[in-house]
A tleap script that builds the chain and sets N, CA, C and O, in Angstrom:
source leaprc.protein.ff14SB
mol = sequence {
  NMET LYS LYS TYR VAL CYS SER VAL CYS GLY
  TYR ILE TYR ASP PRO ALA ILE GLY ASP PRO
  ASP GLY GLY ILE ALA PRO GLY THR SER PHE
  ARG ASP ILE PRO ASP ASP TRP VAL CYS PRO
  ILE CYS GLY ALA GLY LYS ASP MET PHE GLU
  ALA GLU CGLU
}
set mol.1.N position { 103.810 104.287 119.884 }
set mol.1.CA position { 102.419 103.915 119.676 }
set mol.1.C position { 102.259 102.408 119.865 }
set mol.1.O position { 103.111 101.616 119.463 }
set mol.2.N position { 101.151 102.040 120.484 }
set mol.2.CA position { 100.881 100.634 120.755 }
set mol.2.C position { 100.449 99.885 119.503 }
set mol.2.O position { 99.849 100.451 118.589 }
set mol.3.N position { 100.772 98.592 119.488 }
set mol.3.CA position { 100.279 97.699 118.457 }
set mol.3.C position { 98.953 97.126 118.943 }
set mol.3.O position { 98.719 97.018 120.147 }
set mol.4.N position { 98.091 96.763 118.003 }
set mol.4.CA position { 96.797 96.184 118.340 }
set mol.4.C position { 96.637 94.848 117.635 }
set mol.4.O position { 97.035 94.691 116.481 }
set mol.5.N position { 96.041 93.872 118.353 }
set mol.5.CA position { 95.910 92.517 117.845 }
set mol.5.C position { 94.442 92.186 117.592 }
set mol.5.O position { 93.582 92.452 118.431 }
set mol.6.N position { 94.165 91.601 116.422 }
set mol.6.CA position { 92.806 91.154 116.099 }
set mol.6.C position { 92.507 89.917 116.948 }
set mol.6.O position { 93.240 88.930 116.891 }
set mol.7.N position { 91.436 89.974 117.728 }
set mol.7.CA position { 91.105 88.855 118.610 }
set mol.7.C position { 90.509 87.677 117.837 }
set mol.7.O position { 90.340 86.594 118.398 }
set mol.8.N position { 90.191 87.875 116.562 }
set mol.8.CA position { 89.626 86.804 115.750 }
set mol.8.C position { 90.731 85.980 115.088 }
set mol.8.O position { 90.731 84.753 115.186 }
set mol.9.N position { 91.684 86.654 114.408 }
set mol.9.CA position { 92.678 85.916 113.618 }
set mol.9.C position { 94.126 86.119 114.064 }
set mol.9.O position { 95.019 85.404 113.609 }
set mol.10.N position { 94.367 87.097 114.959 }
set mol.10.CA position { 95.720 87.322 115.440 }
set mol.10.C position { 96.544 88.324 114.641 }
set mol.10.O position { 97.715 88.547 114.947 }
set mol.11.N position { 95.936 88.938 113.605 }
set mol.11.CA position { 96.637 89.976 112.837 }
set mol.11.C position { 97.064 91.096 113.782 }
set mol.11.O position { 96.302 91.503 114.658 }
set mol.12.N position { 98.278 91.585 113.599 }
set mol.12.CA position { 98.779 92.678 114.435 }
set mol.12.C position { 98.842 93.957 113.605 }
set mol.12.O position { 99.531 94.029 112.587 }
set mol.13.N position { 98.095 94.975 114.075 }
set mol.13.CA position { 98.196 96.295 113.447 }
set mol.13.C position { 99.363 97.025 114.082 }
set mol.13.O position { 99.355 97.302 115.281 }
set mol.14.N position { 100.362 97.336 113.277 }
set mol.14.CA position { 101.544 98.054 113.740 }
set mol.14.C position { 101.486 99.469 113.172 }
set mol.14.O position { 101.576 99.646 111.957 }
set mol.15.N position { 101.337 100.485 114.033 }
set mol.15.CA position { 101.238 101.866 113.554 }
set mol.15.C position { 102.427 102.307 112.706 }
set mol.15.O position { 102.276 103.164 111.835 }
set mol.16.N position { 103.599 101.738 112.946 }
set mol.16.CA position { 104.785 102.105 112.170 }
set mol.16.C position { 104.648 101.671 110.713 }
set mol.16.O position { 105.237 102.274 109.816 }
set mol.17.N position { 103.864 100.620 110.491 }
set mol.17.CA position { 103.656 100.099 109.137 }
set mol.17.C position { 102.335 100.582 108.548 }
set mol.17.O position { 102.243 100.830 107.346 }
set mol.18.N position { 101.322 100.713 109.385 }
set mol.18.CA position { 99.990 101.076 108.907 }
set mol.18.C position { 99.366 99.908 108.153 }
set mol.18.O position { 99.713 98.750 108.389 }
set mol.19.N position { 98.449 100.215 107.249 }
set mol.19.CA position { 97.817 99.217 106.377 }
set mol.19.C position { 97.716 99.853 104.996 }
set mol.19.O position { 96.638 100.275 104.579 }
set mol.20.N position { 98.852 99.923 104.283 }
set mol.20.CA position { 98.869 100.602 102.983 }
set mol.20.C position { 97.805 100.095 102.009 }
set mol.20.O position { 97.213 100.882 101.270 }
set mol.21.N position { 97.559 98.771 102.008 }
set mol.21.CA position { 96.545 98.216 101.109 }
set mol.21.C position { 95.135 98.661 101.504 }
set mol.21.O position { 94.228 98.697 100.672 }
set mol.22.N position { 94.964 98.999 102.782 }
set mol.22.CA position { 93.670 99.451 103.279 }
set mol.22.C position { 93.555 100.963 103.336 }
set mol.22.O position { 92.562 101.495 103.834 }
set mol.23.N position { 94.567 101.659 102.829 }
set mol.23.CA position { 94.527 103.117 102.799 }
set mol.23.C position { 94.954 103.784 104.089 }
set mol.23.O position { 94.698 104.971 104.289 }
set mol.24.N position { 95.609 103.026 104.973 }
set mol.24.CA position { 96.072 103.592 106.242 }
set mol.24.C position { 97.580 103.822 106.143 }
set mol.24.O position { 98.353 102.873 106.011 }
set mol.25.N position { 97.985 105.072 106.208 }
set mol.25.CA position { 99.389 105.445 106.032 }
set mol.25.C position { 100.238 105.023 107.225 }
set mol.25.O position { 99.743 104.990 108.352 }
set mol.26.N position { 101.513 104.697 106.992 }
set mol.26.CA position { 102.425 104.434 108.109 }
set mol.26.C position { 102.431 105.624 109.062 }
set mol.26.O position { 102.354 106.776 108.636 }
set mol.27.N position { 102.523 105.328 110.357 }
set mol.27.CA position { 102.520 106.390 111.366 }
set mol.27.C position { 101.138 106.727 111.886 }
set mol.27.O position { 101.003 107.620 112.723 }
set mol.28.N position { 100.093 106.032 111.410 }
set mol.28.CA position { 98.725 106.287 111.863 }
set mol.28.C position { 98.437 105.478 113.118 }
set mol.28.O position { 98.511 104.249 113.096 }
set mol.29.N position { 98.108 106.159 114.215 }
set mol.29.CA position { 97.790 105.445 115.451 }
set mol.29.C position { 96.454 104.721 115.289 }
set mol.29.O position { 95.620 105.124 114.479 }
set mol.30.N position { 96.257 103.660 116.055 }
set mol.30.CA position { 95.038 102.854 115.935 }
set mol.30.C position { 93.788 103.697 116.160 }
set mol.30.O position { 92.789 103.527 115.460 }
set mol.31.N position { 93.837 104.592 117.118 }
set mol.31.CA position { 92.644 105.409 117.413 }
set mol.31.C position { 92.301 106.373 116.277 }
set mol.31.O position { 91.171 106.853 116.192 }
set mol.32.N position { 93.268 106.656 115.408 }
set mol.32.CA position { 93.012 107.561 114.288 }
set mol.32.C position { 92.532 106.849 113.022 }
set mol.32.O position { 92.238 107.494 112.016 }
set mol.33.N position { 92.455 105.520 113.076 }
set mol.33.CA position { 91.930 104.757 111.935 }
set mol.33.C position { 90.415 104.969 111.895 }
set mol.33.O position { 89.775 104.983 112.947 }
set mol.34.N position { 89.827 105.133 110.705 }
set mol.34.CA position { 88.362 105.287 110.622 }
set mol.34.C position { 87.633 104.095 111.247 }
set mol.34.O position { 88.119 102.965 111.186 }
set mol.35.N position { 86.470 104.348 111.845 }
set mol.35.CA position { 85.712 103.296 112.527 }
set mol.35.C position { 85.230 102.199 111.589 }
set mol.35.O position { 84.921 101.097 112.042 }
set mol.36.N position { 85.161 102.478 110.288 }
set mol.36.CA position { 84.682 101.453 109.349 }
set mol.36.C position { 85.804 100.585 108.784 }
set mol.36.O position { 85.556 99.730 107.934 }
set mol.37.N position { 87.045 100.800 109.252 }
set mol.37.CA position { 88.173 99.972 108.826 }
set mol.37.C position { 87.979 98.563 109.364 }
set mol.37.O position { 87.457 98.379 110.463 }
set mol.38.N position { 88.401 97.566 108.587 }
set mol.38.CA position { 88.300 96.173 109.030 }
set mol.38.C position { 89.653 95.484 108.907 }
set mol.38.O position { 90.531 95.939 108.174 }
set mol.39.N position { 89.808 94.392 109.628 }
set mol.39.CA position { 91.039 93.602 109.595 }
set mol.39.C position { 91.301 93.151 108.161 }
set mol.39.O position { 90.413 92.586 107.522 }
set mol.40.N position { 92.504 93.391 107.647 }
set mol.40.CA position { 92.805 93.014 106.270 }
set mol.40.C position { 92.894 91.499 106.055 }
set mol.40.O position { 92.891 91.041 104.912 }
set mol.41.N position { 92.970 90.728 107.119 }
set mol.41.CA position { 93.059 89.275 106.997 }
set mol.41.C position { 91.682 88.614 107.071 }
set mol.41.O position { 91.314 87.833 106.193 }
set mol.42.N position { 90.922 88.933 108.126 }
set mol.42.CA position { 89.650 88.218 108.336 }
set mol.42.C position { 88.403 89.083 108.199 }
set mol.42.O position { 87.289 88.559 108.181 }
set mol.43.N position { 88.576 90.414 108.102 }
set mol.43.CA position { 87.417 91.293 107.924 }
set mol.43.C position { 86.707 91.672 109.216 }
set mol.43.O position { 85.635 92.276 109.177 }
set mol.44.N position { 87.291 91.327 110.363 }
set mol.44.CA position { 86.682 91.696 111.648 }
set mol.44.C position { 86.723 93.217 111.812 }
set mol.44.O position { 87.620 93.883 111.296 }
set mol.45.N position { 85.755 93.744 112.526 }
set mol.45.CA position { 85.672 95.181 112.765 }
set mol.45.C position { 86.740 95.673 113.723 }
set mol.45.O position { 87.367 94.895 114.441 }
set mol.46.N position { 86.930 96.972 113.716 }
set mol.46.CA position { 87.927 97.613 114.581 }
set mol.46.C position { 87.676 97.306 116.060 }
set mol.46.O position { 88.611 97.292 116.861 }
set mol.47.N position { 86.428 97.065 116.416 }
set mol.47.CA position { 86.081 96.776 117.811 }
set mol.47.C position { 86.563 95.398 118.271 }
set mol.47.O position { 86.488 95.076 119.457 }
set mol.48.N position { 87.051 94.597 117.343 }
set mol.48.CA position { 87.550 93.254 117.691 }
set mol.48.C position { 89.061 93.255 117.973 }
set mol.48.O position { 89.656 92.196 118.173 }
set mol.49.N position { 89.675 94.437 117.989 }
set mol.49.CA position { 91.107 94.563 118.255 }
set mol.49.C position { 91.342 94.944 119.699 }
set mol.49.O position { 90.573 95.695 120.299 }
set mol.50.N position { 92.436 94.404 120.251 }
set mol.50.CA position { 92.818 94.732 121.620 }
set mol.50.C position { 94.267 95.209 121.645 }
set mol.50.O position { 95.095 94.732 120.870 }
set mol.51.N position { 94.566 96.137 122.523 }
set mol.51.CA position { 95.935 96.639 122.655 }
set mol.51.C position { 96.860 95.508 123.068 }
set mol.51.O position { 96.527 94.690 123.926 }
set mol.52.N position { 98.020 95.479 122.444 }
set mol.52.CA position { 99.010 94.454 122.796 }
set mol.52.C position { 99.623 94.806 124.136 }
set mol.52.O position { 99.959 95.963 124.386 }
set mol.53.N position { 99.768 93.827 124.986 }
set mol.53.CA position { 100.321 94.044 126.343 }
set mol.53.C position { 101.819 94.243 126.282 }
set mol.53.O position { 102.458 94.438 127.315 }
savepdb mol mol.pdb
quit
């Protein structure tokens, strides 16, 4: 699964880790995260993330 980077602050969403504090379990792909999830660092919306090259 691809990692995704927040274009605002540079936070990297790693599917292997998930976002436990945000209620996202390890192993959750980025596309399966709810649309209302936000970056745990800066609060940017999911639409501000880009797939890591």
